[in-house]
C-alpha positions in Angstrom: 35.9 29.7 40.1 38.1 28.4 37.2 41.7 29.9 37.1 43.8 29.9 34.1 46.5 27.8 36.1 46.3 25.2 38.9 46.1 26.7 42.4 47.5 24.7 45.3 49.2 24.7 48.7 52.3 23.2 50.1 50.9 20.7 52.7 53.2 21.6 55.7 51.9 25.2 55.5 48.7 23.8 56.8 49.6 20.7 58.8 51.9 17.8 59.2 48.8 15.7 58.7 48.3 15.5 55.0 44.5 14.7 55.4 44.1 18.0 57.3 46.0 19.7 54.5 43.8 18.0 51.9 40.6 19.0 53.7 41.9 22.7 53.7 42.5 22.5 50.0 39.1 21.2 49.2 37.5 23.9 51.6 39.2 26.5 49.5 38.4 24.8 46.2 42.1 24.3 45.3 43.3 22.0 42.6 46.3 20.4 43.9 48.9 19.7 46.7 52.5 20.2 46.9 54.1 17.9 49.6 57.0 18.7 51.8 57.1 17.5 55.4 54.6 14.9 56.2 54.2 13.4 59.6 57.4 15.2 60.6 59.5 13.7 57.8 60.8 15.5 54.8 60.8 14.0 51.2 64.3 12.6 51.7 63.1 10.7 54.8 59.6 9.6 53.9 58.6 6.2 55.5 56.3 3.9 53.6 53.6 5.0 56.0 54.1 8.5 54.9 54.0 7.6 51.2 50.8 5.7 51.7 49.1 8.6 53.6 50.0 10.9 50.5 48.5 8.5 48.1 45.4 7.9 50.4 44.9 11.7 50.8 45.3 12.5 47.2 42.8 9.8 46.2 40.2 10.4 49.0 40.1 14.1 48.2 40.7 13.9 44.4 43.6 16.2 44.7 46.7 15.5 42.5 50.2 16.0 43.9 51.7 18.6 41.7 55.2 18.6 43.1 57.5 17.2 45.8 59.3 20.0 47.6 62.6 18.4 48.2 65.6 19.9 49.8 68.0 18.8 47.0 71.3 20.7 47.1 70.6 22.7 50.1 73.9 21.7 51.2 77.7 22.7 51.0 79.0 22.1 47.4 82.4 21.2 48.9 81.1 18.4 51.0 81.3 15.7 48.4 79.8 13.0 50.6 76.7 14.9 51.3 76.3 15.9 47.5 76.5 12.2 46.5 73.9 11.5 49.2 71.6 14.2 47.9 72.0 12.5 44.3 71.2 9.1 45.8 68.3 10.5 47.7 66.9 12.4 44.7 66.7 9.2 42.8 64.7 7.6 45.5 62.5 10.9 45.6 62.0 10.4 41.7 60.9 6.8 42.2 58.5 8.1 45.0 57.3 10.9 43.0 56.1 8.4 40.3 54.1 6.5 42.9 52.3 9.7 44.1 51.7 11.0 40.6 54.0 14.1 41.0 55.9 15.2 37.9 58.0 18.0 39.5 60.6 17.8 42.2 62.0 21.1 43.6 65.7 21.6 44.1 68.2 24.4 44.9 71.7 25.7 43.9 73.9 25.0 47.0 74.6 27.1 50.1 76.2 30.4 48.9 80.0 29.9 49.1 81.2 31.6 45.8 81.5 28.3 43.8 81.7 29.0 40.1 78.6 28.7 38.0 80.1 26.1 35.6 81.1 23.8 38.5 77.7 24.0 40.2 75.9 23.5 36.7 77.9 20.4 36.0 76.4 18.5 39.0 72.9 18.8 37.4 74.1 16.5 34.6 73.3 13.7 37.1 70.1 15.1 38.2 69.0 15.4 34.5 69.8 11.9 33.8 67.7 10.7 36.8 64.7 12.9 35.7 65.0 11.5 32.1 65.0 8.0 33.5 62.0 8.3 35.7 60.0 11.0 33.7 60.1 13.8 36.2 61.4 17.3 36.1 63.6 19.1 38.6 62.5 22.8 39.2 65.2 25.0 40.9 64.2 27.6 43.2 66.0 31.0 43.8 66.1 30.7 47.6 67.7 33.6 49.5 70.3 31.2 51.1 71.7 29.7 47.8 73.9 30.8 45.0 71.0 31.6 42.5 69.2 33.6 45.0 67.4 35.8 42.6 65.6 35.1 39.3 68.3 37.0 37.3 71.0 34.6 38.8 68.8 31.5 38.4 68.3 32.0 34.6 72.1 31.9 34.2 72.2 28.6 36.0 69.2 27.2 34.0 70.7 28.2 30.7 74.2 26.8 31.7 72.6 23.5 32.7 70.8 23.5 29.3 68.6 20.4 30.0 65.0 19.9 29.1 64.5 18.1 32.6 65.8 21.0 34.6 63.4 24.1 34.8 62.9 27.1 37.0 60.7 27.6 40.0 59.6 31.2 40.3 59.0 32.7 43.7 58.7 36.4 43.6 58.4 36.7 47.4 61.8 35.2 47.9 63.3 38.3 46.4 62.3 40.4 49.3 64.6 38.5 51.6 67.5 39.3 49.2 66.8 42.7 47.7 63.9 44.1 49.6 61.5 44.0 46.7 60.1 42.1 43.8 61.7 42.9 40.5 58.9 42.3 38.1 61.4 42.5 35.2 63.2 39.5 36.5 60.0 37.6 35.5 60.4 38.5 32.0 64.0 37.2 32.1 63.0 33.8 33.7 59.6 33.3 32.0 60.8 31.0 29.2 62.2 28.6 31.9 59.3 28.7 34.4 57.6 25.4 35.2 56.3 26.0 38.8 55.4 28.9 40.9 55.4 29.5 44.7 53.8 32.4 46.3 54.7 34.1 49.7 54.8 37.7 50.8 57.1 39.5 53.0 58.3 43.0 54.4 61.5 44.4 55.7 61.6 45.6 59.3 64.4 46.9 61.5 65.1 43.3 62.4 65.2 42.2 58.8 62.8 40.5 56.3 59.6 39.1 57.7 56.9 36.9 56.2 53.4 38.4 56.1 49.9 37.7 55.0 49.6 37.6 51.1 48.9 41.2 49.8 50.2 43.0 52.7 53.9 43.0 52.0 56.2 44.1 49.2 55.6 41.5 46.6 53.9 42.9 43.4 51.4 40.2 42.7 49.2 42.3 40.5 51.9 42.8 38.0 53.1 39.1 38.3 49.7 37.5 38.0 48.9 39.7 35.0 52.1 38.5 33.2 51.4 34.9 34.2 47.8 35.1 32.8 49.0 37.0 29.7 51.8 34.4 28.9 49.4 31.6 29.2 51.0 29.9 32.1 49.1 26.7 32.9 51.3 25.1 35.6 50.6 25.3 39.3 50.7 28.3 41.5 51.3 27.0 45.0 50.9 28.9 48.3 54.0 28.8 50.5 52.8 30.9 53.3 55.8 31.2 55.7 53.7 33.7 57.7 52.3 32.8 61.1 49.7 34.7 63.1 51.0 34.0 66.7 54.8 33.6 66.1 57.4 34.1 63.6 59.4 31.3 61.9 63.0 31.5 62.9 66.0 31.9 60.3 66.6 28.2 60.7 62.9 27.3 59.9 63.0 29.5 56.9 66.3 28.1 55.7 65.2 24.5 56.1 61.3 24.4 56.3 59.4 21.4 57.5 58.9 19.3 60.7 56.3 19.4 63.5 56.9 22.9 65.0 57.1 24.4 61.5 53.5 23.8 61.1 52.4 25.2 64.4 49.7 27.9 63.7 50.2 27.4 59.9 46.5 26.7 59.1 45.1 30.0 60.3 47.8 32.0 58.6 47.3 30.1 55.3 43.6 30.5 55.6 43.9 34.3 55.6 46.5 34.2 52.9 44.6 31.9 50.4 41.6 34.0 50.6 43.6 37.2 49.7 45.6 35.3 47.0 42.3 34.3 45.2 40.9 37.9 45.5 44.1 39.1 43.8 44.0 36.5 41.0 40.3 37.2 40.4 41.0 41.0 40.1 43.8 40.3 37.7 41.6 38.1 35.6 38.8 40.7 35.6 41.3 43.5 34.5 42.5 41.4 31.5 39.2 40.3 30.4 
């Protein structure tokens, strides 16, 4: 079925073996892959073998790499050495992104610690320069653990940065971990800046937020997809499952996703979720036709 946007999956939400992730994507008629951890290594630690595997899988399965899911600035703002290291690694990541055909690199807004907006935004001058040099775009995600942990906060950062090479990554599921709901009005605020979309679902239990199969949690996907379609969004919508059928990811795994154990049981959960995601999108398309 043809969708109005590209539909994909983050590879380690299926397997650390990118060929297995690519086979999953083809089986479910997806359009693209987003790479995060491959062979147990994250984007800032990829070996030459990892990069060659990504290129080979992308070519063999005719699946473009839509984005690199890097951990940029998931770090302490006050740790100057680590911030400098992230800038250096981001540049290497930009070089690698061009090799694998990706135009987007995901980033964040530092661990929440009360640092003023102006100070945080200023660091992205260096990121914007790197992006311009290598022809890529940094998309910032409103992750629950960072300063810009909701779309409303993220739009303030994006507008303060005010660079064409720094855009927003919209993930309505992340809001559940912060506010216990999806604020669909937040989409309208962020919409002019959205260049990439992640999809996960969650619910709130007595033990806190928990990832669940797409369509069974608190995320209002019907409203969100109708808005994306009506607005003519043509970028990628990428499944970031975070739900596992036989176990629950730890808080640390949610905060720093990736690596071998992160992908344990991932394919079965992603299989359930991608089928439901496609059904929701189809229903929204039919409702708008």
